C-alpha positions as CSV (number, residue, x, y, z in Angstrom):
1,X,16.9,-33.6,-6.9
2,X,14.1,-33.9,-4.4
3,X,12.7,-37.3,-5.4
4,X,13.6,-40.5,-7.1
5,X,10.9,-40.2,-9.8
6,X,12.4,-37.0,-11.0
7,X,15.5,-38.9,-12.0
8,X,13.4,-40.5,-14.7
9,X,13.0,-37.0,-16.3
10,X,16.7,-36.8,-17.1
11,X,17.4,-37.1,-20.8
12,X,19.8,-40.1,-21.0
13,X,20.5,-40.1,-24.7
14,X,23.6,-38.0,-24.1
15,X,25.2,-40.4,-21.7
16,X,28.4,-42.1,-22.9
17,X,30.1,-45.0,-21.2
18,X,33.8,-45.2,-21.9
19,X,36.1,-48.2,-21.8
20,X,37.0,-47.7,-18.2
21,X,33.3,-47.7,-17.1
22,X,33.1,-43.9,-16.5
23,X,29.9,-42.2,-17.6
24,X,30.0,-38.8,-19.2
25,X,27.2,-36.4,-20.1
26,X,25.4,-36.8,-16.7
27,X,26.2,-33.3,-15.5
28,X,25.0,-31.7,-18.7
29,X,21.7,-33.7,-18.6
30,X,21.1,-32.7,-14.9
31,X,21.9,-29.1,-15.7
32,X,19.4,-29.1,-18.6
33,X,16.7,-30.7,-16.3
34,X,17.5,-28.1,-13.6
35,X,17.0,-25.3,-16.0
36,X,13.7,-26.7,-17.3
37,X,12.2,-27.8,-14.0
38,X,13.9,-25.9,-11.1
39,X,11.0,-26.8,-8.7
40,X,12.4,-30.4,-8.7
41,X,15.6,-29.0,-7.1
42,X,13.9,-26.9,-4.4
43,X,14.3,-23.6,-6.4
44,X,11.4,-21.5,-7.6
45,X,11.1,-19.4,-10.6
46,X,10.2,-15.8,-10.0
47,X,6.6,-15.4,-10.8
48,X,6.3,-11.6,-10.7
49,X,3.9,-12.0,-7.7
50,X,2.8,-9.1,-5.5
51,X,5.3,-6.9,-3.9
52,X,5.3,-6.4,-0.2
53,X,3.8,-3.2,1.0
54,X,6.2,-0.8,2.4
55,X,6.2,-0.5,6.2
56,X,4.4,2.7,7.3
57,X,6.6,5.3,8.7
58,X,6.1,6.4,12.3
59,X,3.7,9.3,12.6
60,X,5.4,12.1,14.3
61,X,3.0,13.9,16.7
62,X,2.7,17.6,16.0
63,X,1.4,20.2,18.3
64,X,-1.4,22.5,17.1
65,X,1.0,25.3,18.1
66,X,3.4,24.2,15.3
67,X,0.7,24.3,12.6
68,X,0.2,27.2,10.2
69,X,-3.4,28.6,10.2
70,X,-4.0,26.9,6.8
71,X,-2.7,23.5,8.2
72,X,-4.8,23.9,11.3
73,X,-8.0,24.6,9.3
74,X,-7.2,21.5,7.0
75,X,-6.7,19.3,10.1
76,X,-10.0,20.4,11.6
77,X,-11.8,19.6,8.4
78,X,-10.0,16.2,8.2
79,X,-11.1,15.5,11.8
80,X,-14.7,16.7,11.1
81,X,-14.5,19.5,13.7
82,X,-17.4,22.0,13.1
83,X,-17.8,25.5,14.3
84,X,-20.7,26.2,16.7
């Protein structure tokens, strides 16, 4: 656990002290607390937050000589090239 006050959150009703002085039930109580409040143990619950955007692929330069006439016209329109 990350702090002493969080130890007070452990449900101690399941603890049993046997004749030799050994305490049982502690592991179960801590496991239950860990399941209920994982942030006390430095773990975070998945929140379904935003996904990271994929990294853009590298743009491959193309020569105008490699474009079809339709691709060339589309590229000119995209760039705003006008005929004189």
